[in-house]
C-alpha positions as CSV (number, residue, x, y, z in Angstrom):
1,X,98.9,101.1,118.5
2,X,102.1,101.5,116.6
3,X,102.3,102.2,112.9
4,X,104.5,100.7,110.2
5,X,107.2,103.3,109.7
6,X,108.1,101.8,106.3
7,X,104.6,102.5,104.9
8,X,104.8,106.0,106.4
9,X,108.1,106.6,104.7
10,X,106.7,105.5,101.3
11,X,103.8,107.9,101.8
12,X,106.3,110.7,102.8
13,X,108.3,110.1,99.6
14,X,105.2,110.0,97.4
15,X,103.8,113.2,98.9
16,X,107.3,114.9,99.1
17,X,106.8,117.2,96.1
18,X,103.7,118.9,97.7
19,X,104.3,121.9,100.0
20,X,101.0,121.5,101.8
21,X,101.5,118.2,103.7
22,X,101.8,117.9,107.5
23,X,102.1,114.7,109.6
24,X,99.9,114.3,112.6
25,X,99.6,111.4,115.0
26,X,96.0,110.3,115.3
27,X,93.9,107.1,115.6
28,X,96.9,105.4,117.2
29,X,98.8,105.9,113.9
30,X,100.0,108.7,111.7
31,X,97.9,110.8,109.3
32,X,99.1,112.9,106.4
33,X,97.2,116.2,106.2
34,X,97.0,117.8,102.8
35,X,95.8,121.4,102.7
36,X,94.7,121.0,106.3
37,X,92.6,117.9,105.7
38,X,93.2,114.3,106.6
39,X,94.2,112.6,103.3
40,X,95.9,109.3,104.0
41,X,97.4,107.6,107.0
42,X,99.0,104.4,108.5
43,X,97.4,102.4,111.3
44,X,99.4,99.3,112.2
45,X,100.4,97.9,108.9
46,X,97.2,99.1,107.1
47,X,96.7,102.3,105.1
48,X,93.8,104.5,105.8
49,X,92.6,106.1,102.6
50,X,90.2,109.1,102.5
51,X,88.6,108.7,99.1
52,X,85.4,110.8,99.7
53,X,81.8,109.8,99.5
54,X,81.5,109.7,95.7
55,X,84.3,107.1,95.3
56,X,83.6,105.2,98.5
57,X,81.6,102.3,97.1
58,X,84.1,101.9,94.2
59,X,87.0,101.9,96.7
60,X,85.4,99.2,98.8
61,X,85.3,97.0,95.7
62,X,89.0,97.1,95.3
63,X,91.0,94.1,96.6
64,X,92.1,94.3,100.2
65,X,89.9,97.3,101.0
66,X,87.4,97.3,103.9
67,X,85.3,99.9,105.8
68,X,87.0,102.0,108.3
69,X,85.0,101.7,111.5
70,X,86.8,103.0,114.6
71,X,83.6,103.7,116.5
72,X,81.7,100.5,115.4
73,X,80.1,102.5,112.5
74,X,81.5,102.8,109.0
75,X,83.1,106.2,108.3
76,X,81.8,106.9,104.8
77,X,84.5,108.1,102.5
78,X,87.3,106.4,104.4
79,X,88.6,102.9,103.8
80,X,91.3,100.7,105.3
81,X,93.6,99.0,102.8
82,X,95.5,95.9,103.9
83,X,99.2,95.8,103.0
84,X,98.7,93.5,100.1
85,X,96.6,96.2,98.5
86,X,99.5,98.6,98.2
87,X,102.5,96.4,98.0
88,X,103.7,97.8,94.7
89,X,104.5,101.5,94.2
90,X,102.0,101.6,91.4
91,X,99.2,100.4,93.7
92,X,100.2,102.8,96.5
93,X,100.2,105.6,93.9
94,X,96.7,104.6,92.7
95,X,95.3,104.8,96.2
96,X,97.1,108.0,96.9
97,X,95.7,109.5,93.7
98,X,92.2,108.7,94.8
99,X,92.8,110.4,98.1
100,X,94.4,113.5,96.6
101,X,91.7,113.8,94.0
102,X,89.1,114.1,96.8
103,X,91.1,116.2,99.3
104,X,92.1,118.7,96.6
105,X,88.4,119.5,96.2
106,X,88.1,120.7,99.8
107,X,88.7,124.3,100.8
108,X,92.2,124.9,102.2
109,X,92.5,125.5,105.9
């Protein structure tokens, strides 16, 4: 599955000031690793957001968010966000903020 390069570029720009970001192809898309941990990614036109277990239920209540379920089971702490959910730079920043808030609590690899 290909990924939307425009969304990937928006994420690159939003994460550009950090020195601990690597891109890695996975899940048929692209993931942005922060501090050695998967943080956010793009699969098709959707954004994959790692919000962590504590904010998972809250994230699923947001418009255009749904469970991430590659294996047929929900991956707690990860959500898919449809393009309408991050159309604006502000909305993208809100999602990215949730992801970074969680990933920044994890030990660096």
